[in-house]
C-alpha positions as CSV (number, residue, x, y, z in Angstrom):
1,M,0.1,25.1,6.1
2,L,-3.0,25.4,4.0
3,A,-5.4,28.1,5.2
4,W,-8.4,25.7,5.3
5,L,-6.7,23.7,8.1
6,R,-6.8,26.5,10.6
7,W,-10.3,25.7,11.8
8,L,-10.2,21.9,11.7
9,P,-8.7,21.2,15.1
10,W,-11.6,23.1,16.7
11,L,-14.2,20.8,15.2
12,P,-16.4,18.7,17.5
13,V,-15.0,15.3,18.5
14,W,-18.0,13.5,16.9
15,A,-17.1,11.7,13.7
16,E,-17.4,8.3,12.2
17,P,-17.4,5.0,14.1
18,E,-14.2,4.9,16.1
19,E,-12.9,1.8,14.3
20,L,-12.2,3.9,11.2
21,W,-9.7,6.0,13.2
22,E,-8.5,3.9,16.1
23,L,-4.9,2.9,16.1
24,R,-2.9,0.9,18.6
25,A,0.9,1.2,18.8
26,K,3.8,0.2,21.0
27,L,7.6,-0.2,20.9
28,I,9.1,-3.6,21.4
29,K,12.6,-5.1,21.3
30,P,13.0,-6.9,17.9
31,S,13.2,-10.6,18.0
32,A,16.3,-12.3,16.3
33,H,14.5,-12.8,13.0
34,K,13.4,-9.2,12.9
35,A,16.7,-7.6,13.8
36,P,19.0,-7.8,10.8
37,R,22.6,-7.1,11.2
38,Y,22.6,-3.8,9.3
39,V,20.5,-2.0,12.1
40,S,23.1,-2.6,14.8
41,F,25.0,0.6,14.2
42,L,23.2,2.3,17.2
43,P,21.9,0.9,20.5
44,G,18.3,1.7,21.5
45,H,16.9,-0.3,18.6
46,W,13.1,-0.9,18.8
47,L,10.4,-2.0,16.5
48,L,7.5,0.5,16.2
49,L,4.3,-1.6,15.9
50,L,1.0,-0.3,14.5
51,R,-2.0,-2.5,15.1
52,E,-5.3,-2.1,13.2
53,S,-8.4,-2.1,15.3
54,R,-10.6,-4.3,13.1
55,F,-7.9,-6.8,12.1
56,D,-5.4,-9.1,13.9
57,Y,-2.7,-7.4,11.8
58,C,0.4,-5.4,12.6
59,Y,2.9,-3.3,10.7
60,W,6.4,-2.5,11.9
61,T,9.4,-0.4,11.2
62,N,12.8,0.3,12.9
63,V,13.2,3.0,15.5
64,F,16.4,4.0,17.3
65,S,16.0,6.0,20.6
66,V,19.2,8.0,20.9
67,T,20.6,9.1,24.3
68,E,23.5,11.3,25.0
69,A,25.5,8.2,26.1
70,N,24.8,6.6,22.7
71,L,26.3,9.6,21.0
72,L,29.4,9.6,23.1
73,E,29.8,5.8,22.6
74,K,29.6,6.0,18.8
75,G,31.2,9.4,18.4
76,F,28.2,10.9,16.6
77,S,26.7,14.4,16.9
78,I,23.1,15.5,16.8
79,K,23.9,17.2,13.5
80,S,25.2,14.0,12.0
81,L,21.9,12.2,13.0
82,H,19.9,14.9,11.2
83,E,21.9,14.0,8.1
84,V,21.1,10.3,8.2
85,S,18.7,9.3,5.4
86,K,18.9,5.5,5.5
87,C,19.0,3.0,8.4
88,G,19.5,0.0,6.1
89,P,20.8,-1.1,2.7
90,S,17.9,0.0,0.4
91,I,15.4,2.8,-0.2
92,E,12.8,1.0,1.9
93,H,15.0,1.5,4.9
94,G,15.0,5.3,4.6
95,C,14.8,7.0,8.0
96,S,14.8,10.5,9.6
97,F,15.8,11.8,12.9
98,F,13.3,13.7,15.1
99,D,14.4,15.7,18.2
100,A,12.8,14.8,21.4
101,E,11.2,18.3,21.5
102,V,9.4,17.6,18.3
103,I,8.1,14.3,19.4
104,R,6.8,15.7,22.7
105,K,4.6,18.3,20.9
106,D,2.0,15.5,20.6
107,P,0.9,14.0,23.9
108,A,0.1,10.5,22.4
109,S,3.4,10.4,20.6
110,A,5.3,11.6,23.6
111,S,3.8,8.8,25.7
112,L,4.6,6.2,23.1
113,F,8.3,7.2,22.5
114,N,8.9,8.0,26.2
115,S,7.7,4.6,27.3
116,K,11.1,3.0,26.4
117,A,13.3,5.9,27.5
118,P,12.2,6.7,31.1
119,D,15.5,8.4,31.8
120,G,15.2,10.7,28.8
121,Y,16.5,10.7,25.2
122,L,17.7,13.2,22.6
123,G,15.5,12.0,19.8
124,S,14.7,9.0,17.6
125,L,15.6,7.8,14.1
126,I,12.3,6.5,12.6
127,G,11.9,4.5,9.4
128,H,10.0,6.1,6.5
129,Y,8.1,2.9,5.6
130,W,6.5,-0.1,7.3
131,V,9.1,-2.7,6.5
132,G,7.2,-5.7,7.8
133,Q,3.7,-6.9,8.3
134,G,1.9,-9.9,9.7
135,S,-0.3,-11.3,12.4
136,C,-0.2,-9.5,15.7
137,S,-0.4,-12.8,17.7
138,E,3.4,-12.9,18.3
139,F,3.3,-9.4,19.8
140,L,0.4,-9.9,22.3
141,D,2.7,-10.0,25.3
142,K,2.4,-8.4,28.7
143,D,3.4,-5.0,27.3
144,P,0.0,-3.6,26.0
145,F,-0.6,-1.6,22.9
146,M,-1.3,2.1,23.5
147,Q,-4.3,3.7,21.9
148,V,-3.2,6.6,19.7
149,P,-5.3,8.9,17.6
150,S,-4.8,8.8,13.9
151,P,-2.6,11.8,12.9
152,L,-4.8,12.2,9.8
153,R,-8.0,12.7,11.7
154,V,-7.6,16.4,12.2
155,L,-7.5,16.9,8.5
156,H,-11.1,15.9,8.0
157,P,-14.5,17.4,8.9
158,P,-17.0,15.3,10.9
159,G,-19.2,12.9,9.0
160,L,-16.8,12.7,6.1
161,W,-16.8,9.0,5.4
162,G,-20.6,8.6,5.1
163,R,-20.6,11.4,2.6
164,W,-17.6,10.0,0.8
165,L,-19.1,6.6,0.4
166,R,-22.4,8.1,-0.9
167,R,-20.4,10.2,-3.4
168,S,-18.4,7.1,-4.5
169,L,-21.6,5.1,-5.1
170,Q,-22.9,8.0,-7.3
171,E,-19.6,8.0,-9.2
172,V,-20.3,4.5,-10.5
173,G,-24.1,4.9,-10.9
174,L,-25.2,3.0,-7.8
175,E,-28.2,4.1,-5.7
176,A,-27.3,5.6,-2.3
177,D,-30.3,7.7,-1.2
178,S,-32.1,4.9,0.6
179,L,-29.4,4.4,3.2
180,S,-28.3,6.7,6.0
181,D,-24.6,7.7,6.3
182,R,-24.2,5.3,9.3
183,S,-25.8,2.5,7.3
184,L,-23.4,3.1,4.4
185,I,-20.5,2.9,6.8
186,D,-21.8,-0.3,8.6
187,T,-22.4,-2.0,5.3
188,A,-19.0,-1.1,4.0
189,L,-17.2,-2.4,7.1
190,E,-19.3,-5.6,7.0
191,A,-18.4,-6.3,3.4
192,M,-14.8,-5.2,3.5
193,P,-13.2,-8.6,4.6
194,E,-14.6,-10.1,1.4
195,I,-12.2,-7.9,-0.6
196,C,-9.4,-6.9,1.8
197,T,-6.5,-9.3,2.4
198,D,-3.0,-9.3,3.7
199,S,-1.8,-10.7,0.4
200,V,-3.7,-11.1,-2.9
201,T,-2.0,-14.5,-3.3
202,D,-4.9,-16.1,-1.4
203,V,-7.3,-15.5,-4.3
204,W,-5.9,-18.1,-6.7
205,D,-7.2,-21.2,-5.1
206,S,-10.7,-20.0,-5.8
207,Q,-9.9,-19.1,-9.4
208,W,-7.9,-22.3,-10.2
209,P,-8.6,-24.8,-7.5
210,D,-6.7,-28.0,-6.6
211,G,-4.0,-28.7,-9.2
212,T,-5.4,-26.7,-12.1
213,T,-3.4,-23.8,-13.6
214,P,-4.1,-21.1,-16.2
215,K,-3.5,-22.1,-19.8
216,S,-0.9,-19.3,-20.0
217,M,0.3,-16.2,-18.2
218,L,1.9,-12.9,-19.4
219,V,3.9,-11.2,-16.6
220,I,5.6,-7.9,-17.6
221,G,7.9,-6.9,-14.8
222,C,8.5,-10.4,-13.4
223,S,11.7,-9.6,-11.6
224,T,13.2,-12.8,-10.2
225,M,9.8,-14.6,-10.3
226,A,9.8,-14.9,-6.5
227,G,7.4,-13.1,-4.2
228,E,5.0,-12.3,-7.0
229,P,1.3,-11.7,-6.4
230,T,0.8,-14.6,-8.8
231,Q,3.3,-16.8,-7.0
232,P,0.9,-19.7,-6.2
233,L,0.2,-20.1,-9.9
234,I,4.0,-20.0,-10.8
235,D,4.6,-22.5,-8.0
236,K,2.0,-24.9,-9.4
237,G,3.8,-24.8,-12.8
238,A,1.8,-22.3,-14.8
239,G,3.5,-21.5,-18.1
240,G,3.7,-18.4,-20.2
241,L,5.8,-15.4,-21.1
242,F,7.8,-13.7,-18.3
243,L,9.6,-10.4,-19.1
244,D,11.8,-7.9,-17.2
245,M,14.2,-5.2,-18.2
246,D,16.6,-6.1,-15.3
247,R,19.2,-8.5,-16.7
248,R,20.4,-9.7,-13.2
249,A,16.8,-10.5,-12.1
250,I,16.2,-12.5,-15.3
251,R,19.3,-14.5,-14.7
252,V,18.0,-15.5,-11.3
253,A,14.5,-16.2,-12.6
254,R,15.9,-18.5,-15.3
255,A,18.1,-20.3,-12.8
256,Q,15.2,-20.9,-10.3
257,S,12.0,-21.0,-12.4
258,S,12.8,-22.3,-15.9
259,A,10.4,-24.8,-17.4
260,P,9.5,-26.1,-20.9
261,N,6.3,-24.2,-20.9
262,R,7.9,-20.9,-20.0
263,L,9.8,-18.3,-21.9
264,I,11.7,-15.9,-19.5
265,M,13.2,-13.0,-21.3
266,N,15.3,-9.9,-20.6
267,I,13.5,-7.4,-22.7
268,T,12.0,-3.9,-22.6
269,V,8.4,-3.6,-23.8
270,A,6.3,-0.5,-24.6
271,P,2.5,-0.2,-25.3
272,H,3.1,0.2,-29.0
273,T,5.3,-2.9,-29.3
274,V,3.1,-5.4,-27.4
275,G,1.2,-6.4,-30.5
276,S,4.3,-7.7,-32.3
277,L,5.5,-9.3,-29.1
278,L,2.4,-11.4,-28.8
279,K,2.6,-12.5,-32.4
280,E,6.3,-13.4,-32.1
281,Y,5.9,-15.5,-29.0
282,K,2.3,-16.7,-29.7
283,A,3.1,-20.2,-28.5
284,F,3.6,-19.0,-24.9
285,V,0.6,-16.6,-24.7
286,E,-2.1,-18.4,-26.7
287,D,-5.3,-18.5,-24.7
288,L,-3.9,-16.0,-22.3
289,E,-5.7,-16.3,-18.9
290,V,-3.7,-14.2,-16.5
291,L,-2.1,-10.8,-17.2
292,Q,0.2,-9.2,-14.7
293,V,1.9,-5.8,-15.2
294,D,4.3,-4.1,-12.8
295,I,6.8,-1.8,-14.5
296,D,6.3,1.4,-12.3
297,S,5.9,3.6,-15.4
298,F,3.3,3.3,-18.1
299,D,1.5,0.4,-16.6
300,G,-1.9,1.9,-17.4
301,P,-1.3,2.3,-21.2
302,M,0.4,-1.1,-21.3
303,V,-2.6,-2.9,-19.8
304,Q,-4.9,-0.8,-22.0
305,A,-3.0,-1.9,-25.1
306,L,-2.9,-5.6,-24.0
307,L,-6.7,-5.7,-23.3
308,K,-7.3,-4.7,-27.0
309,L,-5.5,-7.9,-28.0
310,T,-6.3,-10.4,-25.3
311,Q,-9.1,-11.5,-23.1
312,P,-7.6,-12.6,-19.8
313,K,-9.7,-14.1,-17.0
314,A,-7.7,-12.2,-14.4
315,V,-5.5,-9.1,-14.4
316,V,-3.1,-8.2,-11.6
317,V,-1.9,-4.7,-11.2
318,E,0.0,-2.5,-8.6
319,I,-1.9,0.4,-7.0
320,R,0.0,3.6,-6.9
321,D,-2.4,5.9,-5.1
322,F,-0.9,9.3,-4.5
323,V,-3.9,10.7,-6.4
324,P,-7.1,9.5,-4.5
325,F,-10.4,8.2,-5.7
326,P,-12.4,9.3,-7.7
327,F,-9.6,11.0,-9.7
328,R,-8.1,8.8,-12.3
329,Y,-4.4,8.9,-12.9
330,A,-2.0,6.9,-15.1
331,C,1.6,7.7,-16.0
332,L,2.0,7.9,-19.8
333,D,5.8,7.8,-20.1
334,S,8.6,5.4,-19.1
335,D,10.5,8.4,-17.7
336,T,9.1,9.3,-14.3
337,K,11.7,12.0,-13.8
338,S,13.1,10.2,-10.7
339,L,9.7,10.8,-9.0
340,P,7.3,8.1,-7.7
341,W,4.7,9.0,-10.3
342,G,4.9,5.8,-12.3
343,G,2.0,3.3,-12.6
344,A,-1.7,4.1,-12.1
345,N,-4.1,4.6,-9.3
346,F,-7.1,2.6,-8.1
347,A,-9.7,4.8,-9.8
348,F,-7.9,4.4,-13.1
349,W,-7.7,0.6,-12.8
350,Q,-11.3,0.3,-11.7
351,H,-12.6,2.4,-14.6
352,L,-10.4,0.7,-17.3
353,L,-10.9,-2.9,-16.3
354,A,-14.7,-2.5,-15.8
355,Q,-14.9,-1.6,-19.5
356,H,-13.6,-5.1,-20.2
357,G,-15.8,-7.0,-17.7
358,L,-13.1,-7.2,-15.1
359,Y,-14.0,-6.3,-11.5
360,L,-12.0,-6.2,-8.2
361,V,-11.9,-9.5,-6.3
362,R,-9.0,-9.0,-3.9
363,M,-6.8,-6.1,-2.8
364,D,-3.9,-5.8,-0.4
365,H,-1.6,-2.9,0.6
366,R,0.1,-3.0,-2.8
367,D,-1.6,-5.1,-5.5
368,A,-5.1,-5.7,-6.8
369,V,-6.6,-8.7,-8.7
370,F,-9.5,-8.1,-11.1
371,A,-11.4,-11.0,-12.6
372,R,-14.3,-11.6,-15.0
373,R,-17.6,-11.5,-13.2
374,K,-20.7,-9.4,-12.9
375,A,-20.4,-5.8,-11.8
376,P,-20.5,-5.4,-8.0
377,D,-23.8,-4.6,-6.4
378,R,-24.1,-1.8,-3.8
379,R,-23.0,-3.9,-0.9
380,K,-19.9,-5.3,-2.7
381,F,-18.9,-1.9,-4.0
382,L,-19.1,-0.4,-0.4
383,G,-16.8,-3.3,0.7
384,I,-14.4,-2.4,-2.1
385,M,-14.3,1.2,-1.1
386,A,-13.9,0.4,2.6
387,C,-10.9,-1.8,1.7
388,Y,-9.5,1.0,-0.4
389,L,-9.8,3.3,2.7
390,R,-8.1,0.8,4.9
391,Q,-5.2,0.0,2.5
392,Y,-4.5,3.4,1.0
393,L,-6.1,6.3,2.8
394,L,-6.3,5.8,6.5
395,K,-3.1,4.1,7.4
396,P,-0.4,6.7,8.4
397,N,3.2,6.1,7.5
398,P,5.7,5.7,10.4
399,L,6.9,9.3,10.4
400,Q,3.4,10.6,10.8
401,M,3.1,8.7,14.1
402,V,5.1,11.5,15.6
403,G,1.9,13.6,15.4
404,P,-0.2,15.8,13.1
405,H,2.4,18.6,13.4
406,T,4.8,16.5,11.2
407,L,2.4,16.0,8.3
408,D,4.0,17.1,5.0
409,Q,2.3,19.3,2.4
410,N,1.8,16.4,0.0
411,T,-0.1,14.4,2.7
412,I,-2.2,17.4,3.6
413,F,-3.0,18.2,-0.1
414,R,-4.0,14.6,-0.8
415,Q,-6.2,14.3,2.2
416,H,-7.8,17.7,1.2
417,W,-8.7,16.1,-2.1
418,I,-10.4,13.2,-0.3
419,S,-12.5,15.6,1.8
420,S,-13.5,17.9,-1.1
421,E,-16.0,17.6,-3.8
422,P,-14.1,16.7,-7.0
423,T,-15.0,20.0,-8.8
424,T,-13.8,22.0,-5.7
425,A,-10.5,20.0,-5.5
426,L,-9.7,20.6,-9.1
427,S,-10.4,24.3,-8.9
């Protein structure tokens, strides 16, 4: 572990307002609609729920508590469980096995996972990602949530977030000296709901109310044209050019979403070819008002090239934030070397789009919508940064709920960059 971490657990308990760090969690039996057939290969199936303190919002993933009787029944061994890498059909259902001894190293985690195995267990298979999210209302039963400390908290010195918000204001040229650290945090938390949302799809009624739609859209990486961040506009009949390199996805999109005002194409696009593309299909992208790019590779250069040729009213992008604010990152190649380094991070999008008069209006846990409006004032910008903290920096992944001792080096390094002055982090 990095040498600088050695002293952090001994820091005083005082820090920011508790709501920045408080988590609630519990294990529940999955309801029928949240227990797909593919997870039935082991008994002891639970949903691990994580509840945010300031929102009526929950995340969940699959957990399997494994007992000796389970192993005998299924003919498995502990060794075979350690070799399991997926608990479902796709990469989002990746999972890992933790021995009970590892889970018990953290008192809060031990209480959480022991709560459903009072007679003991050998360990648990835990999903790598939160595979579902939604209102907590259906989970507010007699079984209470347990308060658990954020596993990321030990990585940061006291007073971090006030200083971080002050530094962020200075990065964009906004005045910060007249407010105390506590006032910065309170203002940020107060303004956060104006930006943060469970899904950016809720922004479109304010941009195109009632039955109105954009004159045209360009969506690069449209997949099947279902479940898109611009879905309400598609459902209202907005036309335009919809592209994806996946032939099967395009077949589905054509079958389900074809219309006279839409051209849906199986095509590969690069930043240096978008100019000719816009000319060739001018009839579908004239007066372009909405641009959406999600190709998990050179998204940044692609949007950059398109903004030189168009003036959309709104731009929708995916946030890939493994490099934290204020560092700007964008992948410049279509080949990500089988690593999750494609796309661009929040700092890059904010910087690029501000140069074109586009500012953040809504952000969820994956996508962000930027629209033409005046630059955010101090209060609005603090709300943006608080939302960014909530969606990308403070929420642990399920594996990290086992405790701080399970944090991987990438997580530690990333959180170190957040805590450090940019010049220090780069050195």
